[in-house]
mmCIF file of the N, C-alpha and C atoms, coordinates in Angstrom:
data_MODEL
# 
_entry.id   MODEL 
# 
loop_
_atom_site.group_PDB 
_atom_site.id 
_atom_site.type_symbol 
_atom_site.label_atom_id 
_atom_site.label_alt_id 
_atom_site.label_comp_id 
_atom_site.label_asym_id 
_atom_site.label_entity_id 
_atom_site.label_seq_id 
_atom_site.pdbx_PDB_ins_code 
_atom_site.Cartn_x 
_atom_site.Cartn_y 
_atom_site.Cartn_z 
_atom_site.occupancy 
_atom_site.B_iso_or_equiv 
_atom_site.pdbx_formal_charge 
_atom_site.auth_seq_id 
_atom_site.auth_comp_id 
_atom_site.auth_asym_id 
_atom_site.auth_atom_id 
_atom_site.pdbx_PDB_model_num 
ATOM 1   N N  . MET A 1 1  ? 0.824   -1.187 0.000  1.00 0.00 ? 1  MET A N  1 
ATOM 2   C CA . MET A 1 1  ? 0.000   0.000  0.000  1.00 0.00 ? 1  MET A CA 1 
ATOM 3   C C  . MET A 1 1  ? 0.867   1.249  0.000  1.00 0.00 ? 1  MET A C  1 
ATOM 4   N N  . ASN A 1 2  ? 0.453   2.217  -0.779 1.00 0.00 ? 2  ASN A N  1 
ATOM 5   C CA . ASN A 1 2  ? 1.172   3.472  -0.854 1.00 0.00 ? 2  ASN A CA 1 
ATOM 6   C C  . ASN A 1 2  ? 0.365   4.545  -0.112 1.00 0.00 ? 2  ASN A C  1 
ATOM 7   N N  . TRP A 1 3  ? 0.820   4.942  1.040  1.00 0.00 ? 3  TRP A N  1 
ATOM 8   C CA . TRP A 1 3  ? 0.126   5.946  1.845  1.00 0.00 ? 3  TRP A CA 1 
ATOM 9   C C  . TRP A 1 3  ? 0.586   7.341  1.473  1.00 0.00 ? 3  TRP A C  1 
ATOM 10  N N  . VAL A 1 4  ? -0.337  8.300  1.560  1.00 0.00 ? 4  VAL A N  1 
ATOM 11  C CA . VAL A 1 4  ? -0.018  9.699  1.311  1.00 0.00 ? 4  VAL A CA 1 
ATOM 12  C C  . VAL A 1 4  ? -0.652  10.571 2.388  1.00 0.00 ? 4  VAL A C  1 
ATOM 13  N N  . CYS A 1 5  ? -0.026  11.693 2.621  1.00 0.00 ? 5  CYS A N  1 
ATOM 14  C CA . CYS A 1 5  ? -0.582  12.757 3.451  1.00 0.00 ? 5  CYS A CA 1 
ATOM 15  C C  . CYS A 1 5  ? -0.886  13.883 2.467  1.00 0.00 ? 5  CYS A C  1 
ATOM 16  N N  . TYR A 1 6  ? -2.056  14.492 2.602  1.00 0.00 ? 6  TYR A N  1 
ATOM 17  C CA . TYR A 1 6  ? -2.462  15.496 1.621  1.00 0.00 ? 6  TYR A CA 1 
ATOM 18  C C  . TYR A 1 6  ? -3.087  16.708 2.301  1.00 0.00 ? 6  TYR A C  1 
ATOM 19  N N  . ILE A 1 7  ? -3.029  17.820 1.587  1.00 0.00 ? 7  ILE A N  1 
ATOM 20  C CA . ILE A 1 7  ? -3.717  19.043 2.009  1.00 0.00 ? 7  ILE A CA 1 
ATOM 21  C C  . ILE A 1 7  ? -4.673  19.425 0.899  1.00 0.00 ? 7  ILE A C  1 
ATOM 22  N N  . LEU A 1 8  ? -5.915  19.727 1.277  1.00 0.00 ? 8  LEU A N  1 
ATOM 23  C CA . LEU A 1 8  ? -6.924  20.195 0.341  1.00 0.00 ? 8  LEU A CA 1 
ATOM 24  C C  . LEU A 1 8  ? -7.216  21.664 0.612  1.00 0.00 ? 8  LEU A C  1 
ATOM 25  N N  . ARG A 1 9  ? -7.493  22.398 -0.450 1.00 0.00 ? 9  ARG A N  1 
ATOM 26  C CA . ARG A 1 9  ? -8.005  23.763 -0.312 1.00 0.00 ? 9  ARG A CA 1 
ATOM 27  C C  . ARG A 1 9  ? -9.503  23.669 -0.567 1.00 0.00 ? 9  ARG A C  1 
ATOM 28  N N  . CYS A 1 10 ? -10.276 24.101 0.414  1.00 0.00 ? 10 CYS A N  1 
ATOM 29  C CA . CYS A 1 10 ? -11.736 24.060 0.308  1.00 0.00 ? 10 CYS A CA 1 
ATOM 30  C C  . CYS A 1 10 ? -12.242 25.317 -0.401 1.00 0.00 ? 10 CYS A C  1 
ATOM 31  N N  . ALA A 1 11 ? -13.498 25.280 -0.801 1.00 0.00 ? 11 ALA A N  1 
ATOM 32  C CA . ALA A 1 11 ? -14.097 26.405 -1.525 1.00 0.00 ? 11 ALA A CA 1 
ATOM 33  C C  . ALA A 1 11 ? -14.083 27.690 -0.711 1.00 0.00 ? 11 ALA A C  1 
ATOM 34  N N  . ASP A 1 12 ? -14.133 27.566 0.619  1.00 0.00 ? 12 ASP A N  1 
ATOM 35  C CA . ASP A 1 12 ? -14.091 28.769 1.467  1.00 0.00 ? 12 ASP A CA 1 
ATOM 36  C C  . ASP A 1 12 ? -12.661 29.196 1.787  1.00 0.00 ? 12 ASP A C  1 
ATOM 37  N N  . ASN A 1 13 ? -11.682 28.608 1.066  1.00 0.00 ? 13 ASN A N  1 
ATOM 38  C CA . ASN A 1 13 ? -10.263 28.936 1.170  1.00 0.00 ? 13 ASN A CA 1 
ATOM 39  C C  . ASN A 1 13 ? -9.605  28.416 2.450  1.00 0.00 ? 13 ASN A C  1 
ATOM 40  N N  . THR A 1 14 ? -10.271 27.522 3.180  1.00 0.00 ? 14 THR A N  1 
ATOM 41  C CA . THR A 1 14 ? -9.641  26.884 4.327  1.00 0.00 ? 14 THR A CA 1 
ATOM 42  C C  . THR A 1 14 ? -8.851  25.678 3.844  1.00 0.00 ? 14 THR A C  1 
ATOM 43  N N  . LEU A 1 15 ? -7.991  25.167 4.710  1.00 0.00 ? 15 LEU A N  1 
ATOM 44  C CA . LEU A 1 15 ? -7.154  24.029 4.372  1.00 0.00 ? 15 LEU A CA 1 
ATOM 45  C C  . LEU A 1 15 ? -7.539  22.826 5.236  1.00 0.00 ? 15 LEU A C  1 
ATOM 46  N N  . TYR A 1 16 ? -7.542  21.650 4.623  1.00 0.00 ? 16 TYR A N  1 
ATOM 47  C CA . TYR A 1 16 ? -7.854  20.404 5.319  1.00 0.00 ? 16 TYR A CA 1 
ATOM 48  C C  . TYR A 1 16 ? -6.709  19.435 5.068  1.00 0.00 ? 16 TYR A C  1 
ATOM 49  N N  . THR A 1 17 ? -6.232  18.769 6.110  1.00 0.00 ? 17 THR A N  1 
ATOM 50  C CA . THR A 1 17 ? -5.145  17.808 5.992  1.00 0.00 ? 17 THR A CA 1 
ATOM 51  C C  . THR A 1 17 ? -5.653  16.420 6.350  1.00 0.00 ? 17 THR A C  1 
ATOM 52  N N  . GLY A 1 18 ? -5.258  15.433 5.563  1.00 0.00 ? 18 GLY A N  1 
ATOM 53  C CA . GLY A 1 18 ? -5.669  14.058 5.824  1.00 0.00 ? 18 GLY A CA 1 
ATOM 54  C C  . GLY A 1 18 ? -4.664  13.062 5.289  1.00 0.00 ? 18 GLY A C  1 
ATOM 55  N N  . VAL A 1 19 ? -4.962  11.774 5.493  1.00 0.00 ? 19 VAL A N  1 
ATOM 56  C CA . VAL A 1 19 ? -4.128  10.690 4.984  1.00 0.00 ? 19 VAL A CA 1 
ATOM 57  C C  . VAL A 1 19 ? -5.017  9.650  4.317  1.00 0.00 ? 19 VAL A C  1 
ATOM 58  N N  . THR A 1 20 ? -4.425  8.910  3.385  1.00 0.00 ? 20 THR A N  1 
ATOM 59  C CA . THR A 1 20 ? -5.150  7.839  2.712  1.00 0.00 ? 20 THR A CA 1 
ATOM 60  C C  . THR A 1 20 ? -4.169  6.911  2.008  1.00 0.00 ? 20 THR A C  1 
ATOM 61  N N  . ASN A 1 21 ? -4.667  5.729  1.668  1.00 0.00 ? 21 ASN A N  1 
ATOM 62  C CA . ASN A 1 21 ? -3.868  4.825  0.839  1.00 0.00 ? 21 ASN A CA 1 
ATOM 63  C C  . ASN A 1 21 ? -4.500  4.694  -0.555 1.00 0.00 ? 21 ASN A C  1 
ATOM 64  N N  . ASP A 1 22 ? -5.535  5.484  -0.821 1.00 0.00 ? 22 ASP A N  1 
ATOM 65  C CA . ASP A 1 22 ? -6.174  5.522  -2.137 1.00 0.00 ? 22 ASP A CA 1 
ATOM 66  C C  . ASP A 1 22 ? -6.639  6.958  -2.380 1.00 0.00 ? 22 ASP A C  1 
ATOM 67  N N  . LEU A 1 23 ? -5.736  7.777  -2.868 1.00 0.00 ? 23 LEU A N  1 
ATOM 68  C CA . LEU A 1 23 ? -6.004  9.214  -3.009 1.00 0.00 ? 23 LEU A CA 1 
ATOM 69  C C  . LEU A 1 23 ? -7.178  9.489  -3.946 1.00 0.00 ? 23 LEU A C  1 
ATOM 70  N N  . GLU A 1 24 ? -7.236  8.818  -5.070 1.00 0.00 ? 24 GLU A N  1 
ATOM 71  C CA . GLU A 1 24 ? -8.317  9.053  -6.028 1.00 0.00 ? 24 GLU A CA 1 
ATOM 72  C C  . GLU A 1 24 ? -9.684  8.777  -5.393 1.00 0.00 ? 24 GLU A C  1 
ATOM 73  N N  . LYS A 1 25 ? -9.792  7.672  -4.687 1.00 0.00 ? 25 LYS A N  1 
ATOM 74  C CA . LYS A 1 25 ? -11.052 7.320  -4.029 1.00 0.00 ? 25 LYS A CA 1 
ATOM 75  C C  . LYS A 1 25 ? -11.396 8.319  -2.923 1.00 0.00 ? 25 LYS A C  1 
ATOM 76  N N  . ARG A 1 26 ? -10.395 8.734  -2.165 1.00 0.00 ? 26 ARG A N  1 
ATOM 77  C CA . ARG A 1 26 ? -10.627 9.671  -1.067 1.00 0.00 ? 26 ARG A CA 1 
ATOM 78  C C  . ARG A 1 26 ? -11.047 11.047 -1.590 1.00 0.00 ? 26 ARG A C  1 
ATOM 79  N N  . LEU A 1 27 ? -10.420 11.510 -2.670 1.00 0.00 ? 27 LEU A N  1 
ATOM 80  C CA . LEU A 1 27 ? -10.799 12.796 -3.261 1.00 0.00 ? 27 LEU A CA 1 
ATOM 81  C C  . LEU A 1 27 ? -12.228 12.743 -3.791 1.00 0.00 ? 27 LEU A C  1 
ATOM 82  N N  . ALA A 1 28 ? -12.599 11.612 -4.383 1.00 0.00 ? 28 ALA A N  1 
ATOM 83  C CA . ALA A 1 28 ? -13.978 11.448 -4.870 1.00 0.00 ? 28 ALA A CA 1 
ATOM 84  C C  . ALA A 1 28 ? -14.949 11.499 -3.696 1.00 0.00 ? 28 ALA A C  1 
ATOM 85  N N  . ALA A 1 29 ? -14.588 10.877 -2.576 1.00 0.00 ? 29 ALA A N  1 
ATOM 86  C CA . ALA A 1 29 ? -15.444 10.894 -1.387 1.00 0.00 ? 29 ALA A CA 1 
ATOM 87  C C  . ALA A 1 29 ? -15.572 12.311 -0.837 1.00 0.00 ? 29 ALA A C  1 
ATOM 88  N N  . HIS A 1 30 ? -14.475 13.055 -0.805 1.00 0.00 ? 30 HIS A N  1 
ATOM 89  C CA . HIS A 1 30 ? -14.530 14.452 -0.354 1.00 0.00 ? 30 HIS A CA 1 
ATOM 90  C C  . HIS A 1 30 ? -15.449 15.259 -1.272 1.00 0.00 ? 30 HIS A C  1 
ATOM 91  N N  . SER A 1 31 ? -15.293 15.083 -2.570 1.00 0.00 ? 31 SER A N  1 
ATOM 92  C CA . SER A 1 31 ? -16.088 15.837 -3.536 1.00 0.00 ? 31 SER A CA 1 
ATOM 93  C C  . SER A 1 31 ? -17.573 15.501 -3.444 1.00 0.00 ? 31 SER A C  1 
ATOM 94  N N  . ALA A 1 32 ? -17.869 14.249 -3.087 1.00 0.00 ? 32 ALA A N  1 
ATOM 95  C CA . ALA A 1 32 ? -19.263 13.813 -2.969 1.00 0.00 ? 32 ALA A CA 1 
ATOM 96  C C  . ALA A 1 32 ? -19.865 14.142 -1.604 1.00 0.00 ? 32 ALA A C  1 
ATOM 97  N N  . GLY A 1 33 ? -19.047 14.703 -0.712 1.00 0.00 ? 33 GLY A N  1 
ATOM 98  C CA . GLY A 1 33 ? -19.528 15.030 0.625  1.00 0.00 ? 33 GLY A CA 1 
ATOM 99  C C  . GLY A 1 33 ? -19.630 13.827 1.533  1.00 0.00 ? 33 GLY A C  1 
ATOM 100 N N  . LEU A 1 34 ? -18.891 12.767 1.210  1.00 0.00 ? 34 LEU A N  1 
ATOM 101 C CA . LEU A 1 34 ? -18.967 11.522 1.972  1.00 0.00 ? 34 LEU A CA 1 
ATOM 102 C C  . LEU A 1 34 ? -17.729 11.233 2.806  1.00 0.00 ? 34 LEU A C  1 
ATOM 103 N N  . ALA A 1 35 ? -16.790 12.145 2.827  1.00 0.00 ? 35 ALA A N  1 
ATOM 104 C CA . ALA A 1 35 ? -15.545 11.893 3.556  1.00 0.00 ? 35 ALA A CA 1 
ATOM 105 C C  . ALA A 1 35 ? -15.603 12.598 4.908  1.00 0.00 ? 35 ALA A C  1 
ATOM 106 N N  . ALA A 1 36 ? -14.750 13.526 5.138  1.00 0.00 ? 36 ALA A N  1 
ATOM 107 C CA . ALA A 1 36 ? -14.661 14.219 6.418  1.00 0.00 ? 36 ALA A CA 1 
ATOM 108 C C  . ALA A 1 36 ? -15.822 15.188 6.616  1.00 0.00 ? 36 ALA A C  1 
ATOM 109 N N  . LYS A 1 37 ? -16.306 15.245 7.829  1.00 0.00 ? 37 LYS A N  1 
ATOM 110 C CA . LYS A 1 37 ? -17.383 16.177 8.167  1.00 0.00 ? 37 LYS A CA 1 
ATOM 111 C C  . LYS A 1 37 ? -16.969 17.616 7.853  1.00 0.00 ? 37 LYS A C  1 
ATOM 112 N N  . TYR A 1 38 ? -15.696 17.926 8.086  1.00 0.00 ? 38 TYR A N  1 
ATOM 113 C CA . TYR A 1 38 ? -15.186 19.277 7.857  1.00 0.00 ? 38 TYR A CA 1 
ATOM 114 C C  . TYR A 1 38 ? -15.381 19.711 6.405  1.00 0.00 ? 38 TYR A C  1 
ATOM 115 N N  . THR A 1 39 ? -15.096 18.824 5.462  1.00 0.00 ? 39 THR A N  1 
ATOM 116 C CA . THR A 1 39 ? -15.147 19.202 4.048  1.00 0.00 ? 39 THR A CA 1 
ATOM 117 C C  . THR A 1 39 ? -16.546 19.095 3.444  1.00 0.00 ? 39 THR A C  1 
ATOM 118 N N  . ARG A 1 40 ? -17.470 18.449 4.141  1.00 0.00 ? 40 ARG A N  1 
ATOM 119 C CA . ARG A 1 40 ? -18.823 18.254 3.609  1.00 0.00 ? 40 ARG A CA 1 
ATOM 120 C C  . ARG A 1 40 ? -19.484 19.539 3.166  1.00 0.00 ? 40 ARG A C  1 
ATOM 121 N N  . SER A 1 41 ? -19.401 20.555 3.990  1.00 0.00 ? 41 SER A N  1 
ATOM 122 C CA . SER A 1 41 ? -20.068 21.822 3.674  1.00 0.00 ? 41 SER A CA 1 
ATOM 123 C C  . SER A 1 41 ? -19.119 22.848 3.065  1.00 0.00 ? 41 SER A C  1 
ATOM 124 N N  . ARG A 1 42 ? -17.902 22.431 2.769  1.00 0.00 ? 42 ARG A N  1 
ATOM 125 C CA . ARG A 1 42 ? -16.904 23.371 2.250  1.00 0.00 ? 42 ARG A CA 1 
ATOM 126 C C  . ARG A 1 42 ? -16.423 23.024 0.848  1.00 0.00 ? 42 ARG A C  1 
ATOM 127 N N  . GLY A 1 43 ? -17.154 22.179 0.146  1.00 0.00 ? 43 GLY A N  1 
ATOM 128 C CA . GLY A 1 43 ? -16.751 21.758 -1.181 1.00 0.00 ? 43 GLY A CA 1 
ATOM 129 C C  . GLY A 1 43 ? -17.082 22.809 -2.215 1.00 0.00 ? 43 GLY A C  1 
ATOM 130 N N  . PRO A 1 44 ? -16.519 22.698 -3.385 1.00 0.00 ? 44 PRO A N  1 
ATOM 131 C CA . PRO A 1 44 ? -15.603 21.637 -3.776 1.00 0.00 ? 44 PRO A CA 1 
ATOM 132 C C  . PRO A 1 44 ? -14.206 21.837 -3.177 1.00 0.00 ? 44 PRO A C  1 
ATOM 133 N N  . VAL A 1 45 ? -13.461 20.754 -3.174 1.00 0.00 ? 45 VAL A N  1 
ATOM 134 C CA . VAL A 1 45 ? -12.100 20.791 -2.639 1.00 0.00 ? 45 VAL A CA 1 
ATOM 135 C C  . VAL A 1 45 ? -11.104 20.527 -3.762 1.00 0.00 ? 45 VAL A C  1 
ATOM 136 N N  . MET A 1 46 ? -9.890  21.024 -3.569 1.00 0.00 ? 46 MET A N  1 
ATOM 137 C CA . MET A 1 46 ? -8.837  20.832 -4.553 1.00 0.00 ? 46 MET A CA 1 
ATOM 138 C C  . MET A 1 46 ? -7.550  20.445 -3.831 1.00 0.00 ? 46 MET A C  1 
ATOM 139 N N  . PRO A 1 47 ? -6.903  19.352 -4.244 1.00 0.00 ? 47 PRO A N  1 
ATOM 140 C CA . PRO A 1 47 ? -5.634  18.991 -3.604 1.00 0.00 ? 47 PRO A CA 1 
ATOM 141 C C  . PRO A 1 47 ? -4.556  20.015 -3.946 1.00 0.00 ? 47 PRO A C  1 
ATOM 142 N N  . VAL A 1 48 ? -3.840  20.485 -2.922 1.00 0.00 ? 48 VAL A N  1 
ATOM 143 C CA . VAL A 1 48 ? -2.772  21.457 -3.154 1.00 0.00 ? 48 VAL A CA 1 
ATOM 144 C C  . VAL A 1 48 ? -1.412  20.914 -2.729 1.00 0.00 ? 48 VAL A C  1 
ATOM 145 N N  . LEU A 1 49 ? -1.413  19.791 -2.002 1.00 0.00 ? 49 LEU A N  1 
ATOM 146 C CA . LEU A 1 49 ? -0.154  19.155 -1.604 1.00 0.00 ? 49 LEU A CA 1 
ATOM 147 C C  . LEU A 1 49 ? -0.412  17.680 -1.374 1.00 0.00 ? 49 LEU A C  1 
ATOM 148 N N  . VAL A 1 50 ? 0.439   16.835 -1.938 1.00 0.00 ? 50 VAL A N  1 
ATOM 149 C CA . VAL A 1 50 ? 0.374   15.397 -1.713 1.00 0.00 ? 50 VAL A CA 1 
ATOM 150 C C  . VAL A 1 50 ? 1.797   14.919 -1.464 1.00 0.00 ? 50 VAL A C  1 
ATOM 151 N N  . GLU A 1 51 ? 2.013   14.310 -0.298 1.00 0.00 ? 51 GLU A N  1 
ATOM 152 C CA . GLU A 1 51 ? 3.334   13.779 0.057  1.00 0.00 ? 51 GLU A CA 1 
ATOM 153 C C  . GLU A 1 51 ? 3.239   12.274 0.241  1.00 0.00 ? 51 GLU A C  1 
ATOM 154 N N  . SER A 1 52 ? 4.093   11.533 -0.438 1.00 0.00 ? 52 SER A N  1 
ATOM 155 C CA . SER A 1 52 ? 4.136   10.084 -0.283 1.00 0.00 ? 52 SER A CA 1 
ATOM 156 C C  . SER A 1 52 ? 4.770   9.722  1.048  1.00 0.00 ? 52 SER A C  1 
ATOM 157 N N  . CYS A 1 53 ? 4.231   8.676  1.668  1.00 0.00 ? 53 CYS A N  1 
ATOM 158 C CA . CYS A 1 53 ? 4.758   8.171  2.933  1.00 0.00 ? 53 CYS A CA 1 
ATOM 159 C C  . CYS A 1 53 ? 4.955   6.669  2.798  1.00 0.00 ? 53 CYS A C  1 
ATOM 160 N N  . CYS A 1 54 ? 5.906   6.128  3.524  1.00 0.00 ? 54 CYS A N  1 
ATOM 161 C CA . CYS A 1 54 ? 6.227   4.708  3.361  1.00 0.00 ? 54 CYS A CA 1 
ATOM 162 C C  . CYS A 1 54 ? 5.200   3.779  4.006  1.00 0.00 ? 54 CYS A C  1 
ATOM 163 N N  . ASP A 1 55 ? 4.459   4.258  4.992  1.00 0.00 ? 55 ASP A N  1 
ATOM 164 C CA . ASP A 1 55 ? 3.441   3.418  5.635  1.00 0.00 ? 55 ASP A CA 1 
ATOM 165 C C  . ASP A 1 55 ? 2.423   4.300  6.358  1.00 0.00 ? 55 ASP A C  1 
ATOM 166 N N  . ARG A 1 56 ? 1.393   3.663  6.908  1.00 0.00 ? 56 ARG A N  1 
ATOM 167 C CA . ARG A 1 56 ? 0.319   4.400  7.571  1.00 0.00 ? 56 ARG A CA 1 
ATOM 168 C C  . ARG A 1 56 ? 0.835   5.208  8.755  1.00 0.00 ? 56 ARG A C  1 
ATOM 169 N N  . SER A 1 57 ? 1.730   4.615  9.519  1.00 0.00 ? 57 SER A N  1 
ATOM 170 C CA . SER A 1 57 ? 2.284   5.292  10.690 1.00 0.00 ? 57 SER A CA 1 
ATOM 171 C C  . SER A 1 57 ? 2.997   6.581  10.294 1.00 0.00 ? 57 SER A C  1 
ATOM 172 N N  . SER A 1 58 ? 3.797   6.512  9.256  1.00 0.00 ? 58 SER A N  1 
ATOM 173 C CA . SER A 1 58 ? 4.515   7.697  8.778  1.00 0.00 ? 58 SER A CA 1 
ATOM 174 C C  . SER A 1 58 ? 3.549   8.761  8.277  1.00 0.00 ? 58 SER A C  1 
ATOM 175 N N  . ALA A 1 59 ? 2.506   8.324  7.592  1.00 0.00 ? 59 ALA A N  1 
ATOM 176 C CA . ALA A 1 59 ? 1.511   9.267  7.077  1.00 0.00 ? 59 ALA A CA 1 
ATOM 177 C C  . ALA A 1 59 ? 0.798   9.973  8.224  1.00 0.00 ? 59 ALA A C  1 
ATOM 178 N N  . LEU A 1 60 ? 0.430   9.225  9.257  1.00 0.00 ? 60 LEU A N  1 
ATOM 179 C CA . LEU A 1 60 ? -0.252  9.825  10.401 1.00 0.00 ? 60 LEU A CA 1 
ATOM 180 C C  . LEU A 1 60 ? 0.655   10.784 11.161 1.00 0.00 ? 60 LEU A C  1 
ATOM 181 N N  . LYS A 1 61 ? 1.930   10.442 11.269 1.00 0.00 ? 61 LYS A N  1 
ATOM 182 C CA . LYS A 1 61 ? 2.876   11.337 11.933 1.00 0.00 ? 61 LYS A CA 1 
ATOM 183 C C  . LYS A 1 61 ? 3.049   12.630 11.136 1.00 0.00 ? 61 LYS A C  1 
ATOM 184 N N  . ARG A 1 62 ? 3.101   12.508 9.813  1.00 0.00 ? 62 ARG A N  1 
ATOM 185 C CA . ARG A 1 62 ? 3.234   13.695 8.968  1.00 0.00 ? 62 ARG A CA 1 
ATOM 186 C C  . ARG A 1 62 ? 1.975   14.556 9.059  1.00 0.00 ? 62 ARG A C  1 
ATOM 187 N N  . GLU A 1 63 ? 0.799   13.904 9.066  1.00 0.00 ? 63 GLU A N  1 
ATOM 188 C CA . GLU A 1 63 ? -0.455  14.639 9.211  1.00 0.00 ? 63 GLU A CA 1 
ATOM 189 C C  . GLU A 1 63 ? -0.466  15.439 10.515 1.00 0.00 ? 63 GLU A C  1 
ATOM 190 N N  . LEU A 1 64 ? -0.057  14.812 11.594 1.00 0.00 ? 64 LEU A N  1 
ATOM 191 C CA . LEU A 1 64 ? -0.019  15.485 12.895 1.00 0.00 ? 64 LEU A CA 1 
ATOM 192 C C  . LEU A 1 64 ? 0.940   16.667 12.863 1.00 0.00 ? 64 LEU A C  1 
ATOM 193 N N  . ALA A 1 65 ? 2.096   16.482 12.220 1.00 0.00 ? 65 ALA A N  1 
ATOM 194 C CA . ALA A 1 65 ? 3.072   17.577 12.118 1.00 0.00 ? 65 ALA A CA 1 
ATOM 195 C C  . ALA A 1 65 ? 2.494   18.745 11.319 1.00 0.00 ? 65 ALA A C  1 
ATOM 196 N N  . ILE A 1 66 ? 1.822   18.442 10.210 1.00 0.00 ? 66 ILE A N  1 
ATOM 197 C CA . ILE A 1 66 ? 1.241   19.505 9.379  1.00 0.00 ? 66 ILE A CA 1 
ATOM 198 C C  . ILE A 1 66 ? 0.121   20.209 10.127 1.00 0.00 ? 66 ILE A C  1 
ATOM 199 N N  . LYS A 1 67 ? -0.707  19.447 10.823 1.00 0.00 ? 67 LYS A N  1 
ATOM 200 C CA . LYS A 1 67 ? -1.813  20.055 11.572 1.00 0.00 ? 67 LYS A CA 1 
ATOM 201 C C  . LYS A 1 67 ? -1.308  20.967 12.683 1.00 0.00 ? 67 LYS A C  1 
ATOM 202 N N  . GLY A 1 68 ? -0.070  20.772 13.114 1.00 0.00 ? 68 GLY A N  1 
ATOM 203 C CA . GLY A 1 68 ? 0.527   21.616 14.136 1.00 0.00 ? 68 GLY A CA 1 
ATOM 204 C C  . GLY A 1 68 ? 1.081   22.926 13.596 1.00 0.00 ? 68 GLY A C  1 
ATOM 205 N N  . LEU A 1 69 ? 1.117   23.067 12.279 1.00 0.00 ? 69 LEU A N  1 
ATOM 206 C CA . LEU A 1 69 ? 1.626   24.288 11.662 1.00 0.00 ? 69 LEU A CA 1 
ATOM 207 C C  . LEU A 1 69 ? 0.558   25.376 11.656 1.00 0.00 ? 69 LEU A C  1 
ATOM 208 N N  . THR A 1 70 ? 1.007   26.602 11.612 1.00 0.00 ? 70 THR A N  1 
ATOM 209 C CA . THR A 1 70 ? 0.070   27.713 11.432 1.00 0.00 ? 70 THR A CA 1 
ATOM 210 C C  . THR A 1 70 ? -0.380  27.719 9.973  1.00 0.00 ? 70 THR A C  1 
ATOM 211 N N  . ARG A 1 71 ? -1.411  28.475 9.690  1.00 0.00 ? 71 ARG A N  1 
ATOM 212 C CA . ARG A 1 71 ? -1.885  28.587 8.307  1.00 0.00 ? 71 ARG A CA 1 
ATOM 213 C C  . ARG A 1 71 ? -0.776  29.117 7.397  1.00 0.00 ? 71 ARG A C  1 
ATOM 214 N N  . GLU A 1 72 ? -0.068  30.130 7.859  1.00 0.00 ? 72 GLU A N  1 
ATOM 215 C CA . GLU A 1 72 ? 1.012   30.698 7.048  1.00 0.00 ? 72 GLU A CA 1 
ATOM 216 C C  . GLU A 1 72 ? 2.103   29.661 6.773  1.00 0.00 ? 72 GLU A C  1 
ATOM 217 N N  . GLU A 1 73 ? 2.431   28.860 7.774  1.00 0.00 ? 73 GLU A N  1 
ATOM 218 C CA . GLU A 1 73 ? 3.444   27.813 7.581  1.00 0.00 ? 73 GLU A CA 1 
ATOM 219 C C  . GLU A 1 73 ? 2.949   26.754 6.591  1.00 0.00 ? 73 GLU A C  1 
ATOM 220 N N  . LYS A 1 74 ? 1.670   26.426 6.649  1.00 0.00 ? 74 LYS A N  1 
ATOM 221 C CA . LYS A 1 74 ? 1.106   25.469 5.686  1.00 0.00 ? 74 LYS A CA 1 
ATOM 222 C C  . LYS A 1 74 ? 1.168   26.042 4.278  1.00 0.00 ? 74 LYS A C  1 
ATOM 223 N N  . LEU A 1 75 ? 0.830   27.310 4.120  1.00 0.00 ? 75 LEU A N  1 
ATOM 224 C CA . LEU A 1 75 ? 0.888   27.942 2.801  1.00 0.00 ? 75 LEU A CA 1 
ATOM 225 C C  . LEU A 1 75 ? 2.326   27.979 2.274  1.00 0.00 ? 75 LEU A C  1 
ATOM 226 N N  . ALA A 1 76 ? 3.283   28.218 3.148  1.00 0.00 ? 76 ALA A N  1 
ATOM 227 C CA . ALA A 1 76 ? 4.689   28.212 2.747  1.00 0.00 ? 76 ALA A CA 1 
ATOM 228 C C  . ALA A 1 76 ? 5.101   26.805 2.315  1.00 0.00 ? 76 ALA A C  1 
ATOM 229 N N  . LEU A 1 77 ? 4.625   25.794 3.033  1.00 0.00 ? 77 LEU A N  1 
ATOM 230 C CA . LEU A 1 77 ? 4.919   24.400 2.661  1.00 0.00 ? 77 LEU A CA 1 
ATOM 231 C C  . LEU A 1 77 ? 4.358   24.086 1.284  1.00 0.00 ? 77 LEU A C  1 
ATOM 232 N N  . ILE A 1 78 ? 3.148   24.512 1.027  1.00 0.00 ? 78 ILE A N  1 
ATOM 233 C CA . ILE A 1 78 ? 2.505   24.298 -0.268 1.00 0.00 ? 78 ILE A CA 1 
ATOM 234 C C  . ILE A 1 78 ? 3.299   24.999 -1.374 1.00 0.00 ? 78 ILE A C  1 
ATOM 235 N N  . ARG A 1 79 ? 3.676   26.245 -1.121 1.00 0.00 ? 79 ARG A N  1 
ATOM 236 C CA . ARG A 1 79 ? 4.458   27.001 -2.119 1.00 0.00 ? 79 ARG A CA 1 
ATOM 237 C C  . ARG A 1 79 ? 5.799   26.317 -2.390 1.00 0.00 ? 79 ARG A C  1 
ATOM 238 N N  . SER A 1 80 ? 6.466   25.852 -1.341 1.00 0.00 ? 80 SER A N  1 
ATOM 239 C CA . SER A 1 80 ? 7.786   25.232 -1.530 1.00 0.00 ? 80 SER A CA 1 
ATOM 240 C C  . SER A 1 80 ? 7.689   23.910 -2.295 1.00 0.00 ? 80 SER A C  1 
ATOM 241 N N  . ALA A 1 81 ? 6.586   23.203 -2.118 1.00 0.00 ? 81 ALA A N  1 
ATOM 242 C CA . ALA A 1 81 ? 6.407   21.926 -2.828 1.00 0.00 ? 81 ALA A CA 1 
ATOM 243 C C  . ALA A 1 81 ? 6.131   22.144 -4.309 1.00 0.00 ? 81 ALA A C  1 
ATOM 244 N N  . ARG A 1 82 ? 5.578   23.279 -4.643 1.00 0.00 ? 82 ARG A N  1 
ATOM 245 C CA . ARG A 1 82 ? 5.269   23.582 -6.044 1.00 0.00 ? 82 ARG A CA 1 
ATOM 246 C C  . ARG A 1 82 ? 6.498   24.041 -6.812 1.00 0.00 ? 82 ARG A C  1 
ATOM 247 N N  . GLY A 1 83 ? 7.570   24.330 -6.080 1.00 0.00 ? 83 GLY A N  1 
ATOM 248 C CA . GLY A 1 83 ? 8.823   24.662 -6.705 1.00 0.00 ? 83 GLY A CA 1 
ATOM 249 C C  . GLY A 1 83 ? 8.948   26.050 -7.100 1.00 0.00 ? 83 GLY A C  1 
# 
């Protein structure tokens, strides 16, 4: 399984961070309003950062680290990943 940690930009310009081992399926669930309660009323969502992780544990640790960042730090992370 290939785990990823991702950040979504919601329609209201907020950011949501999550993990999955099937990004395409998870994005479809977010778009359909069937995934996280947070994104249900904030769609549509757009992925702005996707980081590969070697396993579920690593993905969850990365998610926790990202969730600990300020909004500005998250935006800087997104900008740096885009090159």
